[in-house]
VMD Tcl script that builds the backbone (N, CA, C; Angstrom):
set m [mol new atoms 567]
animate dup $m
set s [atomselect $m all]
$s set {name element resname resid chain x y z} {
  {N N UNK 1 A 43.404 48.025 62.510}
  {CA C UNK 1 A 44.163 47.063 61.740}
  {C C UNK 1 A 44.383 47.575 60.321}
  {N N UNK 2 A 43.312 48.077 59.686}
  {CA C UNK 2 A 43.395 48.588 58.327}
  {C C UNK 2 A 44.443 49.698 58.245}
  {N N UNK 3 A 44.374 50.639 59.164}
  {CA C UNK 3 A 45.296 51.770 59.167}
  {C C UNK 3 A 46.729 51.314 59.418}
  {N N UNK 4 A 46.885 50.263 60.155}
  {CA C UNK 4 A 48.222 49.777 60.482}
  {C C UNK 4 A 48.961 49.277 59.236}
  {N N UNK 5 A 48.229 48.745 58.271}
  {CA C UNK 5 A 48.863 48.220 57.052}
  {C C UNK 5 A 48.816 49.221 55.902}
  {N N UNK 6 A 47.727 49.954 55.778}
  {CA C UNK 6 A 47.555 50.852 54.642}
  {C C UNK 6 A 48.425 52.095 54.775}
  {N N UNK 7 A 48.425 52.722 55.945}
  {CA C UNK 7 A 49.201 53.948 56.103}
  {C C UNK 7 A 50.693 53.752 55.830}
  {N N UNK 8 A 51.334 52.720 56.350}
  {CA C UNK 8 A 52.751 52.549 56.013}
  {C C UNK 8 A 52.979 52.343 54.510}
  {N N UNK 9 A 52.071 51.650 53.852}
  {CA C UNK 9 A 52.210 51.423 52.413}
  {C C UNK 9 A 52.076 52.734 51.653}
  {N N UNK 10 A 51.068 53.532 51.999}
  {CA C UNK 10 A 50.864 54.822 51.347}
  {C C UNK 10 A 52.051 55.735 51.619}
  {N N UNK 11 A 52.524 55.762 52.850}
  {CA C UNK 11 A 53.661 56.602 53.210}
  {C C UNK 11 A 54.909 56.180 52.438}
  {N N UNK 12 A 55.153 54.886 52.347}
  {CA C UNK 12 A 56.321 54.385 51.623}
  {C C UNK 12 A 56.243 54.761 50.152}
  {N N UNK 13 A 55.058 54.632 49.543}
  {CA C UNK 13 A 54.895 54.998 48.142}
  {C C UNK 13 A 55.138 56.493 47.960}
  {N N UNK 14 A 54.559 57.308 48.821}
  {CA C UNK 14 A 54.738 58.757 48.713}
  {C C UNK 14 A 56.197 59.137 48.881}
  {N N UNK 15 A 56.868 58.523 49.824}
  {CA C UNK 15 A 58.279 58.810 50.050}
  {C C UNK 15 A 59.117 58.397 48.846}
  {N N UNK 16 A 58.825 57.243 48.269}
  {CA C UNK 16 A 59.636 56.771 47.142}
  {C C UNK 16 A 59.441 57.653 45.918}
  {N N UNK 17 A 58.228 58.136 45.659}
  {CA C UNK 17 A 58.034 58.991 44.494}
  {C C UNK 17 A 58.635 60.367 44.718}
  {N N UNK 18 A 58.691 60.816 45.960}
  {CA C UNK 18 A 59.322 62.095 46.243}
  {C C UNK 18 A 60.833 61.973 46.188}
  {N N UNK 19 A 61.362 60.934 46.791}
  {CA C UNK 19 A 62.813 60.771 46.851}
  {C C UNK 19 A 63.413 60.478 45.487}
  {N N UNK 20 A 62.709 59.727 44.669}
  {CA C UNK 20 A 63.276 59.315 43.392}
  {C C UNK 20 A 62.651 60.044 42.211}
  {N N UNK 21 A 61.830 61.038 42.458}
  {CA C UNK 21 A 61.210 61.782 41.378}
  {C C UNK 21 A 60.074 60.997 40.745}
  {N N UNK 22 A 59.488 61.577 39.766}
  {CA C UNK 22 A 58.362 60.944 39.081}
  {C C UNK 22 A 58.825 60.125 37.887}
  {N N UNK 23 A 60.101 60.003 37.688}
  {CA C UNK 23 A 60.601 59.269 36.534}
  {C C UNK 23 A 60.841 60.198 35.370}
  {N N UNK 24 A 61.255 59.605 34.318}
  {CA C UNK 24 A 61.606 60.355 33.123}
  {C C UNK 24 A 60.350 60.828 32.395}
  {N N UNK 25 A 60.309 62.090 32.020}
  {CA C UNK 25 A 59.182 62.542 31.205}
  {C C UNK 25 A 59.310 61.987 29.784}
  {N N UNK 26 A 58.258 62.104 29.037}
  {CA C UNK 26 A 58.283 61.652 27.650}
  {C C UNK 26 A 59.265 62.515 26.853}
  {N N UNK 27 A 59.996 61.881 25.966}
  {CA C UNK 27 A 60.947 62.610 25.121}
  {C C UNK 27 A 60.180 63.542 24.186}
  {N N UNK 28 A 60.786 64.666 23.830}
  {CA C UNK 28 A 60.128 65.568 22.878}
  {C C UNK 28 A 59.836 64.834 21.566}
  {N N UNK 29 A 58.702 65.115 20.983}
  {CA C UNK 29 A 58.327 64.482 19.712}
  {C C UNK 29 A 58.822 65.353 18.561}
  {N N UNK 30 A 59.911 64.912 17.966}
  {CA C UNK 30 A 60.493 65.632 16.832}
  {C C UNK 30 A 60.205 64.927 15.512}
  {N N UNK 31 A 59.245 64.014 15.500}
  {CA C UNK 31 A 59.038 63.175 14.314}
  {C C UNK 31 A 58.714 63.995 13.064}
  {N N UNK 32 A 57.909 65.039 13.182}
  {CA C UNK 32 A 57.580 65.853 12.005}
  {C C UNK 32 A 58.826 66.565 11.477}
  {N N UNK 33 A 59.636 67.094 12.380}
  {CA C UNK 33 A 60.872 67.769 11.963}
  {C C UNK 33 A 61.854 66.789 11.338}
  {N N UNK 34 A 61.940 65.592 11.903}
  {CA C UNK 34 A 62.841 64.566 11.365}
  {C C UNK 34 A 62.374 64.137 9.978}
  {N N UNK 35 A 61.073 63.942 9.810}
  {CA C UNK 35 A 60.529 63.564 8.503}
  {C C UNK 35 A 60.846 64.632 7.461}
  {N N UNK 36 A 60.650 65.896 7.825}
  {CA C UNK 36 A 60.938 66.994 6.897}
  {C C UNK 36 A 62.424 67.061 6.565}
  {N N UNK 37 A 63.256 66.885 7.567}
  {CA C UNK 37 A 64.703 66.936 7.346}
  {C C UNK 37 A 65.162 65.773 6.471}
  {N N UNK 38 A 64.602 64.599 6.681}
  {CA C UNK 38 A 64.948 63.453 5.833}
  {C C UNK 38 A 64.513 63.684 4.387}
  {N N UNK 39 A 63.382 64.347 4.187}
  {CA C UNK 39 A 62.952 64.687 2.821}
  {C C UNK 39 A 63.962 65.630 2.174}
  {N N UNK 40 A 64.470 66.578 2.955}
  {CA C UNK 40 A 65.500 67.489 2.437}
  {C C UNK 40 A 66.782 66.733 2.101}
  {N N UNK 41 A 67.152 65.785 2.949}
  {CA C UNK 41 A 68.351 64.976 2.697}
  {C C UNK 41 A 68.178 64.185 1.403}
  {N N UNK 42 A 67.016 63.600 1.221}
  {CA C UNK 42 A 66.761 62.808 0.014}
  {C C UNK 42 A 66.798 63.665 -1.247}
  {N N UNK 43 A 66.428 64.932 -1.117}
  {CA C UNK 43 A 66.421 65.838 -2.266}
  {C C UNK 43 A 67.759 66.554 -2.457}
  {N N UNK 44 A 68.694 66.333 -1.560}
  {CA C UNK 44 A 69.991 67.021 -1.641}
  {C C UNK 44 A 70.670 66.727 -2.973}
  {N N UNK 45 A 71.354 67.741 -3.479}
  {CA C UNK 45 A 72.016 67.603 -4.773}
  {C C UNK 45 A 73.481 67.223 -4.659}
  {N N UNK 46 A 73.997 67.225 -3.442}
  {CA C UNK 46 A 75.401 66.841 -3.268}
  {C C UNK 46 A 75.572 66.127 -1.934}
  {N N UNK 47 A 76.653 65.389 -1.847}
  {CA C UNK 47 A 76.951 64.687 -0.604}
  {C C UNK 47 A 77.198 65.674 0.535}
  {N N UNK 48 A 77.876 66.786 0.237}
  {CA C UNK 48 A 78.158 67.789 1.273}
  {C C UNK 48 A 76.862 68.383 1.824}
  {N N UNK 49 A 75.930 68.693 0.934}
  {CA C UNK 49 A 74.644 69.234 1.374}
  {C C UNK 49 A 73.888 68.206 2.216}
  {N N UNK 50 A 73.884 66.966 1.766}
  {CA C UNK 50 A 73.198 65.901 2.501}
  {C C UNK 50 A 73.831 65.695 3.870}
  {N N UNK 51 A 75.152 65.766 3.937}
  {CA C UNK 51 A 75.835 65.583 5.220}
  {C C UNK 51 A 75.494 66.716 6.181}
  {N N UNK 52 A 75.469 67.943 5.677}
  {CA C UNK 52 A 75.117 69.086 6.518}
  {C C UNK 52 A 73.703 68.918 7.068}
  {N N UNK 53 A 72.782 68.531 6.218}
  {CA C UNK 53 A 71.397 68.318 6.655}
  {C C UNK 53 A 71.295 67.124 7.596}
  {N N UNK 54 A 71.985 66.055 7.239}
  {CA C UNK 54 A 71.954 64.851 8.070}
  {C C UNK 54 A 72.496 65.090 9.464}
  {N N UNK 55 A 73.511 65.935 9.565}
  {CA C UNK 55 A 74.074 66.246 10.884}
  {C C UNK 55 A 73.058 66.950 11.777}
  {N N UNK 56 A 72.112 67.652 11.175}
  {CA C UNK 56 A 71.079 68.332 11.961}
  {C C UNK 56 A 70.147 67.340 12.652}
  {N N UNK 57 A 70.073 66.124 12.133}
  {CA C UNK 57 A 69.236 65.108 12.778}
  {C C UNK 57 A 69.675 64.861 14.214}
  {N N UNK 58 A 70.985 64.966 14.455}
  {CA C UNK 58 A 71.499 64.714 15.808}
  {C C UNK 58 A 70.948 65.703 16.822}
  {N N UNK 59 A 70.603 66.922 16.379}
  {CA C UNK 59 A 70.011 67.894 17.301}
  {C C UNK 59 A 68.698 67.358 17.867}
  {N N UNK 60 A 67.981 66.597 17.072}
  {CA C UNK 60 A 66.707 66.039 17.520}
  {C C UNK 60 A 66.916 64.749 18.304}
  {N N UNK 61 A 67.735 63.859 17.779}
  {CA C UNK 61 A 67.948 62.575 18.454}
  {C C UNK 61 A 68.587 62.757 19.828}
  {N N UNK 62 A 69.490 63.726 19.942}
  {CA C UNK 62 A 70.212 63.928 21.203}
  {C C UNK 62 A 69.519 64.933 22.119}
  {N N UNK 63 A 68.273 65.248 21.847}
  {CA C UNK 63 A 67.487 66.131 22.711}
  {C C UNK 63 A 66.790 65.259 23.752}
  {N N UNK 64 A 67.414 65.143 24.906}
  {CA C UNK 64 A 66.930 64.251 25.962}
  {C C UNK 64 A 65.639 64.788 26.588}
  {N N UNK 65 A 64.896 63.906 27.249}
  {CA C UNK 65 A 63.603 64.284 27.822}
  {C C UNK 65 A 63.650 65.374 28.893}
  {N N UNK 66 A 64.734 65.458 29.653}
  {CA C UNK 66 A 64.836 66.506 30.669}
  {C C UNK 66 A 66.311 66.775 30.954}
  {N N UNK 67 A 66.568 67.732 31.837}
  {CA C UNK 67 A 67.948 68.145 32.120}
  {C C UNK 67 A 68.775 67.008 32.711}
  {N N UNK 68 A 68.166 66.214 33.579}
  {CA C UNK 68 A 68.897 65.095 34.185}
  {C C UNK 68 A 69.324 64.092 33.108}
  {N N UNK 69 A 68.396 63.728 32.232}
  {CA C UNK 69 A 68.712 62.785 31.154}
  {C C UNK 69 A 69.754 63.373 30.212}
  {N N UNK 70 A 69.652 64.670 29.938}
  {CA C UNK 70 A 70.618 65.320 29.044}
  {C C UNK 70 A 72.019 65.281 29.639}
  {N N UNK 71 A 72.099 65.518 30.934}
  {CA C UNK 71 A 73.398 65.478 31.614}
  {C C UNK 71 A 74.016 64.076 31.531}
  {N N UNK 72 A 73.205 63.056 31.754}
  {CA C UNK 72 A 73.705 61.677 31.692}
  {C C UNK 72 A 74.138 61.342 30.262}
  {N N UNK 73 A 73.313 61.704 29.282}
  {CA C UNK 73 A 73.639 61.449 27.877}
  {C C UNK 73 A 74.943 62.139 27.492}
  {N N UNK 74 A 75.047 63.420 27.811}
  {CA C UNK 74 A 76.247 64.186 27.448}
  {C C UNK 74 A 77.497 63.613 28.106}
  {N N UNK 75 A 77.382 63.246 29.373}
  {CA C UNK 75 A 78.537 62.676 30.079}
  {C C UNK 75 A 78.944 61.340 29.447}
  {N N UNK 76 A 77.970 60.515 29.131}
  {CA C UNK 76 A 78.269 59.236 28.488}
  {C C UNK 76 A 78.940 59.419 27.144}
  {N N UNK 77 A 78.468 60.383 26.364}
  {CA C UNK 77 A 79.069 60.633 25.054}
  {C C UNK 77 A 80.491 61.171 25.195}
  {N N UNK 78 A 80.706 62.009 26.197}
  {CA C UNK 78 A 82.057 62.518 26.454}
  {C C UNK 78 A 82.983 61.383 26.857}
  {N N UNK 79 A 82.505 60.517 27.724}
  {CA C UNK 79 A 83.327 59.366 28.136}
  {C C UNK 79 A 83.633 58.456 26.953}
  {N N UNK 80 A 82.635 58.221 26.118}
  {CA C UNK 80 A 82.866 57.388 24.943}
  {C C UNK 80 A 83.926 58.020 24.043}
  {N N UNK 81 A 83.840 59.323 23.828}
  {CA C UNK 81 A 84.816 60.026 22.990}
  {C C UNK 81 A 86.221 59.949 23.567}
  {N N UNK 82 A 86.309 59.819 24.890}
  {CA C UNK 82 A 87.610 59.712 25.568}
  {C C UNK 82 A 88.037 58.248 25.725}
  {N N UNK 83 A 87.321 57.339 25.076}
  {CA C UNK 83 A 87.604 55.893 25.120}
  {C C UNK 83 A 87.421 55.291 26.507}
  {N N UNK 84 A 86.646 55.965 27.353}
  {CA C UNK 84 A 86.267 55.401 28.648}
  {C C UNK 84 A 84.977 54.614 28.427}
  {N N UNK 85 A 85.115 53.460 27.784}
  {CA C UNK 85 A 83.944 52.702 27.379}
  {C C UNK 85 A 83.146 52.178 28.566}
  {N N UNK 86 A 83.818 51.739 29.618}
  {CA C UNK 86 A 83.081 51.239 30.787}
  {C C UNK 86 A 82.328 52.364 31.479}
  {N N UNK 87 A 82.948 53.533 31.577}
  {CA C UNK 87 A 82.255 54.686 32.150}
  {C C UNK 87 A 81.059 55.092 31.305}
  {N N UNK 88 A 81.251 55.069 29.985}
  {CA C UNK 88 A 80.153 55.409 29.075}
  {C C UNK 88 A 79.013 54.401 29.205}
  {N N UNK 89 A 79.358 53.113 29.250}
  {CA C UNK 89 A 78.312 52.093 29.420}
  {C C UNK 89 A 77.542 52.309 30.711}
  {N N UNK 90 A 78.256 52.655 31.770}
  {CA C UNK 90 A 77.604 52.911 33.052}
  {C C UNK 90 A 76.607 54.065 32.923}
  {N N UNK 91 A 77.027 55.133 32.252}
  {CA C UNK 91 A 76.123 56.270 32.065}
  {C C UNK 91 A 74.922 55.895 31.204}
  {N N UNK 92 A 75.160 55.180 30.112}
  {CA C UNK 92 A 74.043 54.825 29.237}
  {C C UNK 92 A 73.106 53.824 29.906}
  {N N UNK 93 A 73.652 52.934 30.734}
  {CA C UNK 93 A 72.789 52.053 31.538}
  {C C UNK 93 A 71.898 52.894 32.447}
  {N N UNK 94 A 72.498 53.880 33.085}
  {CA C UNK 94 A 71.751 54.761 33.990}
  {C C UNK 94 A 70.671 55.525 33.212}
  {N N UNK 95 A 71.028 56.011 32.025}
  {CA C UNK 95 A 70.063 56.747 31.206}
  {C C UNK 95 A 68.891 55.851 30.805}
  {N N UNK 96 A 69.187 54.631 30.396}
  {CA C UNK 96 A 68.131 53.705 29.978}
  {C C UNK 96 A 67.263 53.306 31.166}
  {N N UNK 97 A 67.864 53.124 32.330}
  {CA C UNK 97 A 67.073 52.835 33.532}
  {C C UNK 97 A 66.125 53.989 33.843}
  {N N UNK 98 A 66.618 55.209 33.676}
  {CA C UNK 98 A 65.824 56.398 33.977}
  {C C UNK 98 A 64.794 56.680 32.876}
  {N N UNK 99 A 65.199 56.537 31.620}
  {CA C UNK 99 A 64.342 56.876 30.474}
  {C C UNK 99 A 64.261 55.700 29.502}
  {N N UNK 100 A 63.542 54.643 29.867}
  {CA C UNK 100 A 63.524 53.440 29.028}
  {C C UNK 100 A 62.827 53.616 27.676}
  {N N UNK 101 A 62.145 54.717 27.466}
  {CA C UNK 101 A 61.464 54.955 26.185}
  {C C UNK 101 A 62.212 55.963 25.318}
  {N N UNK 102 A 63.432 56.314 25.696}
  {CA C UNK 102 A 64.235 57.294 24.952}
  {C C UNK 102 A 65.215 56.550 24.049}
  {N N UNK 103 A 64.995 56.613 22.755}
  {CA C UNK 103 A 65.761 55.821 21.781}
  {C C UNK 103 A 67.254 56.101 21.816}
  {N N UNK 104 A 67.635 57.340 22.040}
  {CA C UNK 104 A 69.062 57.669 21.934}
  {C C UNK 104 A 69.896 57.021 23.028}
  {N N UNK 105 A 69.297 56.738 24.165}
  {CA C UNK 105 A 70.035 56.010 25.198}
  {C C UNK 105 A 70.485 54.652 24.686}
  {N N UNK 106 A 69.582 53.958 24.011}
  {CA C UNK 106 A 69.916 52.648 23.440}
  {C C UNK 106 A 70.917 52.780 22.296}
  {N N UNK 107 A 70.722 53.792 21.449}
  {CA C UNK 107 A 71.626 53.980 20.320}
  {C C UNK 107 A 73.050 54.258 20.793}
  {N N UNK 108 A 73.194 55.107 21.798}
  {CA C UNK 108 A 74.532 55.436 22.288}
  {C C UNK 108 A 75.182 54.245 22.983}
  {N N UNK 109 A 74.399 53.503 23.753}
  {CA C UNK 109 A 74.968 52.317 24.397}
  {C C UNK 109 A 75.383 51.297 23.332}
  {N N UNK 110 A 74.575 51.179 22.288}
  {CA C UNK 110 A 74.913 50.266 21.190}
  {C C UNK 110 A 76.223 50.665 20.532}
  {N N UNK 111 A 76.446 51.955 20.378}
  {CA C UNK 111 A 77.684 52.423 19.756}
  {C C UNK 111 A 78.893 51.984 20.587}
  {N N UNK 112 A 78.781 52.088 21.892}
  {CA C UNK 112 A 79.879 51.639 22.756}
  {C C UNK 112 A 80.065 50.128 22.616}
  {N N UNK 113 A 78.978 49.385 22.625}
  {CA C UNK 113 A 79.093 47.930 22.424}
  {C C UNK 113 A 79.764 47.628 21.085}
  {N N UNK 114 A 79.383 48.367 20.057}
  {CA C UNK 114 A 79.969 48.160 18.732}
  {C C UNK 114 A 81.476 48.438 18.765}
  {N N UNK 115 A 81.856 49.534 19.383}
  {CA C UNK 115 A 83.283 49.864 19.478}
  {C C UNK 115 A 84.057 48.800 20.239}
  {N N UNK 116 A 83.389 48.141 21.166}
  {CA C UNK 116 A 84.018 47.055 21.931}
  {C C UNK 116 A 83.895 45.716 21.196}
  {N N UNK 117 A 83.327 45.757 20.012}
  {CA C UNK 117 A 83.149 44.585 19.148}
  {C C UNK 117 A 82.186 43.555 19.743}
  {N N UNK 118 A 81.289 44.019 20.586}
  {CA C UNK 118 A 80.223 43.170 21.118}
  {C C UNK 118 A 78.989 43.418 20.250}
  {N N UNK 119 A 79.028 42.843 19.050}
  {CA C UNK 119 A 78.004 43.118 18.053}
  {C C UNK 119 A 76.623 42.617 18.470}
  {N N UNK 120 A 76.565 41.520 19.196}
  {CA C UNK 120 A 75.268 40.990 19.638}
  {C C UNK 120 A 74.598 41.962 20.610}
  {N N UNK 121 A 75.351 42.499 21.560}
  {CA C UNK 121 A 74.791 43.474 22.506}
  {C C UNK 121 A 74.392 44.750 21.773}
  {N N UNK 122 A 75.227 45.178 20.831}
  {CA C UNK 122 A 74.897 46.366 20.042}
  {C C UNK 122 A 73.587 46.150 19.293}
  {N N UNK 123 A 73.440 44.988 18.700}
  {CA C UNK 123 A 72.240 44.692 17.923}
  {C C UNK 123 A 70.980 44.729 18.792}
  {N N UNK 124 A 71.048 44.190 19.991}
  {CA C UNK 124 A 69.882 44.234 20.897}
  {C C UNK 124 A 69.465 45.680 21.160}
  {N N UNK 125 A 70.442 46.528 21.467}
  {CA C UNK 125 A 70.121 47.931 21.746}
  {C C UNK 125 A 69.632 48.657 20.497}
  {N N UNK 126 A 70.229 48.365 19.358}
  {CA C UNK 126 A 69.814 49.028 18.121}
  {C C UNK 126 A 68.405 48.614 17.715}
  {N N UNK 127 A 68.065 47.364 17.939}
  {CA C UNK 127 A 66.693 46.928 17.659}
  {C C UNK 127 A 65.701 47.729 18.488}
  {N N UNK 128 A 66.028 47.951 19.751}
  {CA C UNK 128 A 65.140 48.735 20.627}
  {C C UNK 128 A 65.102 50.198 20.187}
  {N N UNK 129 A 66.246 50.754 19.822}
  {CA C UNK 129 A 66.285 52.146 19.369}
  {C C UNK 129 A 65.403 52.339 18.138}
  {N N UNK 130 A 65.485 51.418 17.190}
  {CA C UNK 130 A 64.682 51.519 15.967}
  {C C UNK 130 A 63.204 51.283 16.279}
  {N N UNK 131 A 62.924 50.414 17.215}
  {CA C UNK 131 A 61.536 50.196 17.634}
  {C C UNK 131 A 60.941 51.498 18.179}
  {N N UNK 132 A 61.728 52.226 18.954}
  {CA C UNK 132 A 61.261 53.478 19.552}
  {C C UNK 132 A 61.285 54.641 18.564}
  {N N UNK 133 A 62.206 54.597 17.611}
  {CA C UNK 133 A 62.390 55.694 16.659}
  {C C UNK 133 A 62.672 55.112 15.272}
  {N N UNK 134 A 61.627 54.716 14.538}
  {CA C UNK 134 A 61.811 54.001 13.272}
  {C C UNK 134 A 62.589 54.766 12.202}
  {N N UNK 135 A 62.630 56.091 12.296}
  {CA C UNK 135 A 63.370 56.883 11.315}
  {C C UNK 135 A 64.792 57.213 11.776}
  {N N UNK 136 A 65.271 56.541 12.793}
  {CA C UNK 136 A 66.612 56.814 13.321}
  {C C UNK 136 A 67.636 56.174 12.383}
  {N N UNK 137 A 68.064 56.954 11.407}
  {CA C UNK 137 A 68.966 56.469 10.362}
  {C C UNK 137 A 70.266 55.946 10.956}
  {N N UNK 138 A 70.789 56.629 11.955}
  {CA C UNK 138 A 72.056 56.189 12.562}
  {C C UNK 138 A 71.890 54.831 13.235}
  {N N UNK 139 A 70.765 54.618 13.894}
  {CA C UNK 139 A 70.525 53.316 14.526}
  {C C UNK 139 A 70.355 52.230 13.469}
  {N N UNK 140 A 69.690 52.561 12.370}
  {CA C UNK 140 A 69.543 51.583 11.283}
  {C C UNK 140 A 70.893 51.228 10.667}
  {N N UNK 141 A 71.716 52.238 10.398}
  {CA C UNK 141 A 73.026 51.937 9.809}
  {C C UNK 141 A 73.903 51.207 10.822}
  {N N UNK 142 A 73.796 51.560 12.094}
  {CA C UNK 142 A 74.521 50.827 13.131}
  {C C UNK 142 A 74.067 49.386 13.220}
  {N N UNK 143 A 72.774 49.180 13.051}
  {CA C UNK 143 A 72.253 47.810 13.053}
  {C C UNK 143 A 72.826 47.025 11.872}
  {N N UNK 144 A 72.897 47.653 10.697}
  {CA C UNK 144 A 73.487 46.987 9.529}
  {C C UNK 144 A 74.948 46.632 9.789}
  {N N UNK 145 A 75.697 47.557 10.391}
  {CA C UNK 145 A 77.114 47.293 10.680}
  {C C UNK 145 A 77.272 46.189 11.721}
  {N N UNK 146 A 76.389 46.160 12.702}
  {CA C UNK 146 A 76.449 45.100 13.717}
  {C C UNK 146 A 76.122 43.744 13.101}
  {N N UNK 147 A 75.133 43.717 12.228}
  {CA C UNK 147 A 74.805 42.471 11.530}
  {C C UNK 147 A 75.974 42.020 10.657}
  {N N UNK 148 A 76.641 42.970 10.024}
  {CA C UNK 148 A 77.842 42.652 9.252}
  {C C UNK 148 A 78.902 42.057 10.169}
  {N N UNK 149 A 79.091 42.653 11.341}
  {CA C UNK 149 A 80.054 42.132 12.311}
  {C C UNK 149 A 79.723 40.724 12.769}
  {N N UNK 150 A 78.445 40.378 12.726}
  {CA C UNK 150 A 77.999 39.029 13.093}
  {C C UNK 150 A 77.947 38.093 11.878}
  {N N UNK 151 A 78.414 38.583 10.739}
  {CA C UNK 151 A 78.418 37.828 9.469}
  {C C UNK 151 A 77.018 37.431 9.017}
  {N N UNK 152 A 76.040 38.234 9.359}
  {CA C UNK 152 A 74.657 38.014 8.917}
  {C C UNK 152 A 74.402 38.954 7.731}
  {N N UNK 153 A 75.014 38.624 6.607}
  {CA C UNK 153 A 75.107 39.533 5.472}
  {C C UNK 153 A 73.762 39.868 4.840}
  {N N UNK 154 A 72.896 38.901 4.665}
  {CA C UNK 154 A 71.595 39.192 4.046}
  {C C UNK 154 A 70.795 40.178 4.891}
  {N N UNK 155 A 70.795 39.970 6.202}
  {CA C UNK 155 A 70.083 40.892 7.101}
  {C C UNK 155 A 70.754 42.258 7.115}
  {N N UNK 156 A 72.076 42.265 7.096}
  {CA C UNK 156 A 72.817 43.530 7.074}
  {C C UNK 156 A 72.483 44.311 5.808}
  {N N UNK 157 A 72.471 43.629 4.693}
  {CA C UNK 157 A 72.165 44.259 3.401}
  {C C UNK 157 A 70.757 44.859 3.427}
  {N N UNK 158 A 69.787 44.098 3.898}
  {CA C UNK 158 A 68.397 44.577 3.946}
  {C C UNK 158 A 68.252 45.771 4.889}
  {N N UNK 159 A 68.926 45.712 6.026}
  {CA C UNK 159 A 68.839 46.812 6.992}
  {C C UNK 159 A 69.518 48.061 6.457}
  {N N UNK 160 A 70.657 47.884 5.806}
  {CA C UNK 160 A 71.331 49.040 5.217}
  {C C UNK 160 A 70.451 49.659 4.136}
  {N N UNK 161 A 69.764 48.843 3.385}
  {CA C UNK 161 A 68.863 49.382 2.362}
  {C C UNK 161 A 67.741 50.194 3.003}
  {N N UNK 162 A 67.230 49.744 4.153}
  {CA C UNK 162 A 66.227 50.528 4.902}
  {C C UNK 162 A 66.775 51.903 5.249}
  {N N UNK 163 A 68.004 51.922 5.747}
  {CA C UNK 163 A 68.633 53.194 6.118}
  {C C UNK 163 A 68.828 54.074 4.887}
  {N N UNK 164 A 69.252 53.474 3.785}
  {CA C UNK 164 A 69.487 54.244 2.560}
  {C C UNK 164 A 68.189 54.752 1.946}
  {N N UNK 165 A 67.091 54.082 2.202}
  {CA C UNK 165 A 65.795 54.593 1.751}
  {C C UNK 165 A 65.466 55.910 2.448}
  {N N UNK 166 A 65.953 56.075 3.666}
  {CA C UNK 166 A 65.746 57.323 4.407}
  {C C UNK 166 A 66.815 58.357 4.065}
  {N N UNK 167 A 68.063 57.901 3.935}
  {CA C UNK 167 A 69.177 58.801 3.613}
  {C C UNK 167 A 70.096 58.112 2.602}
  {N N UNK 168 A 69.887 58.390 1.310}
  {CA C UNK 168 A 70.676 57.719 0.275}
  {C C UNK 168 A 72.143 58.140 0.243}
  {N N UNK 169 A 72.513 59.124 1.036}
  {CA C UNK 169 A 73.878 59.649 1.026}
  {C C UNK 169 A 74.761 59.065 2.125}
  {N N UNK 170 A 74.263 58.133 2.888}
  {CA C UNK 170 A 75.071 57.566 3.980}
  {C C UNK 170 A 76.400 57.029 3.447}
  {N N UNK 171 A 77.487 57.273 4.156}
  {CA C UNK 171 A 78.780 56.728 3.712}
  {C C UNK 171 A 78.769 55.201 3.626}
  {N N UNK 172 A 77.947 54.563 4.431}
  {CA C UNK 172 A 77.872 53.099 4.432}
  {C C UNK 172 A 77.335 52.542 3.114}
  {N N UNK 173 A 76.810 53.410 2.249}
  {CA C UNK 173 A 76.265 52.944 0.969}
  {C C UNK 173 A 77.313 52.209 0.148}
  {N N UNK 174 A 78.574 52.572 0.346}
  {CA C UNK 174 A 79.649 51.945 -0.427}
  {C C UNK 174 A 79.856 50.478 -0.054}
  {N N UNK 175 A 79.322 50.060 1.075}
  {CA C UNK 175 A 79.414 48.644 1.447}
  {C C UNK 175 A 78.653 47.754 0.466}
  {N N UNK 176 A 77.697 48.358 -0.248}
  {CA C UNK 176 A 76.887 47.610 -1.213}
  {C C UNK 176 A 77.508 47.575 -2.611}
  {N N UNK 177 A 78.551 48.368 -2.824}
  {CA C UNK 177 A 79.190 48.422 -4.142}
  {C C UNK 177 A 79.843 47.092 -4.499}
  {N N UNK 178 A 80.003 46.824 -5.791}
  {CA C UNK 178 A 80.700 45.598 -6.206}
  {C C UNK 178 A 82.050 45.476 -5.491}
  {N N UNK 179 A 82.273 44.306 -4.956}
  {CA C UNK 179 A 83.501 44.061 -4.199}
  {C C UNK 179 A 83.386 44.416 -2.726}
  {N N UNK 180 A 82.331 45.154 -2.351}
  {CA C UNK 180 A 82.120 45.515 -0.953}
  {C C UNK 180 A 81.579 44.336 -0.165}
  {N N UNK 181 A 81.690 44.396 1.144}
  {CA C UNK 181 A 81.266 43.259 1.972}
  {C C UNK 181 A 79.769 42.968 1.922}
  {N N UNK 182 A 78.968 43.938 1.471}
  {CA C UNK 182 A 77.523 43.703 1.371}
  {C C UNK 182 A 77.037 43.735 -0.075}
  {N N UNK 183 A 77.957 43.620 -1.009}
  {CA C UNK 183 A 77.570 43.561 -2.421}
  {C C UNK 183 A 76.679 42.346 -2.639}
  {N N UNK 184 A 75.867 42.410 -3.643}
  {CA C UNK 184 A 74.944 41.315 -3.927}
  {C C UNK 184 A 75.627 39.979 -4.115}
  {N N UNK 185 A 76.910 40.001 -4.483}
  {CA C UNK 185 A 77.631 38.750 -4.704}
  {C C UNK 185 A 78.406 38.287 -3.469}
  {N N UNK 186 A 78.283 39.052 -2.363}
  {CA C UNK 186 A 78.987 38.662 -1.132}
  {C C UNK 186 A 78.382 37.364 -0.603}
  {N N UNK 187 A 79.207 36.536 -0.034}
  {CA C UNK 187 A 78.793 35.210 0.426}
  {C C UNK 187 A 78.675 35.204 1.940}
  {N N UNK 188 A 77.543 34.658 2.446}
  {CA C UNK 188 A 77.365 34.485 3.895}
  {C C UNK 188 A 78.449 33.565 4.432}
  {N N UNK 189 A 78.997 33.893 5.566}
  {CA C UNK 189 A 80.018 33.038 6.192}
  {C C UNK 189 A 79.388 32.093 7.175}
}
mol reanalyze $m
mol bondsrecalc $m
mol representation Tube
mol addrep $m
């Protein structure tokens, strides 16, 4: 009796882990490199220098946990660039299902939601991306823009300031200038 129930269960588990793989491996830990690069960005003497350094952050954020995840990420980004937003969402959904602890999957899906003006969905994904990768400046600035899209100006302002504390050269900094939508005198709608 014992063998009749246990063996099929063990066999099914073994088959499922073989057929579907062991899941997504842990993403590479680039936190020390990101911290160092952000320090360089903060010390940059010009916007051009800061932008060049800031662009290097993407090499770390877009470094997927394995070849399968990288393929899904790259395909989703290509689809997004071609304005195939539904195809991109499908890929990013697949990436998040496969690698739920990989921040860039959430960040990229949020970008598609943002482009589709679904700011609430973008915000949910950006919150998760920042939870997984607190120094993800792009996710922080995306979160500020999504909050702005939701007319949550005080939260947008505070979040943008968080991002600017990491990278003071972000183009979004101008949103805080007098007359800008996140200026201190801007009124919540």
